C-alpha positions in Angstrom: 43.9 -16.6 32.8 44.9 -14.2 30.1 42.7 -11.1 29.9 43.0 -10.2 26.2 40.4 -7.6 25.3 38.6 -7.5 22.0 40.7 -4.3 21.2 44.0 -6.2 21.6 43.0 -9.6 20.3 45.6 -11.1 18.0 42.8 -12.2 15.8 41.6 -8.7 14.9 43.9 -8.3 11.9 43.1 -11.8 10.7 39.4 -11.2 10.8 39.8 -7.8 9.1 41.8 -9.5 6.3 39.2 -12.1 5.7 36.3 -9.7 5.8 38.0 -7.3 3.4 38.7 -10.0 0.9 42.5 -9.8 1.3 42.6 -13.4 2.7 39.5 -15.1 1.6 38.4 -18.5 3.0 36.8 -21.1 0.7 33.1 -21.2 1.1 33.1 -24.9 1.9 35.6 -24.4 4.7 33.5 -21.5 6.1 30.4 -23.8 6.0 32.3 -26.6 7.7 33.4 -24.3 10.5 29.8 -23.2 11.1 28.8 -26.9 11.2 31.4 -27.6 13.9 30.3 -24.6 15.9 26.6 -25.7 15.6 27.6 -29.1 17.0 29.4 -27.5 19.9 26.4 -25.3 20.7 24.0 -28.3 20.5 26.2 -30.1 23.0 26.9 -27.2 25.3 23.7 -25.1 25.4 21.5 -27.6 27.2 23.9 -27.6 30.2 24.2 -23.8 30.1 20.5 -23.5 30.1 20.2 -25.9 33.1 23.0 -24.0 34.9 21.2 -20.7 34.3 24.0 -19.3 32.2 21.7 -18.8 29.2 18.0 -18.7 28.7 16.2 -21.4 26.6 14.9 -18.7 24.3 18.4 -17.3 23.7 19.9 -20.8 23.1 17.1 -21.7 20.7 17.4 -18.4 18.8 21.2 -18.8 18.5 21.0 -22.4 17.2 18.3 -21.4 14.7 20.3 -18.5 13.4 23.5 -20.6 13.0 21.6 -23.4 11.3 20.2 -20.7 8.9 23.7 -19.5 8.2 24.8 -23.1 7.4 21.8 -23.4 5.0 22.7 -20.1 3.3 26.3 -21.3 2.7 25.0 -24.6 1.4 22.9 -22.7 -1.1 25.8 -20.5 -2.0 28.0 -23.6 -2.6 25.3 -25.1 -4.7 25.0 -21.9 -6.8 28.7 -21.6 -7.2 28.9 -25.2 -8.4 26.1 -24.7 -10.8 27.6 -21.5 -12.2 31.0 -22.9 -12.9 30.8 -26.7 -13.0 34.4 -27.1 -14.3 35.7 -25.4 -11.2 33.4 -27.1 -8.6 32.2 -26.0 -5.2 35.7 -25.9 -3.5 36.8 -23.0 -5.6 34.2 -20.6 -4.1 35.2 -18.0 -1.5 33.2 -15.7 0.7 35.0 -12.6 -0.6 34.6 -12.2 -4.3 
């Protein structure tokens, strides 16, 4: 198994570029990724709780927070679409 630490992760520069606005991700794509992650957590967390790898409280809190993030992006997409109807929701990005 490869022991790549957070400090040497090849994704650090990618994340920095996205967060700084140098390489923005469309809002709809960001939302879709959160939805995929939410589906993974809903599938995995029950087993992790049963195995004692995670508490039920922690699992519930994490799912709730991620669901809230999806809701926030859905609202942002709705607002972007309403603000510029000729462009549509796919034109929005997280870094503006």
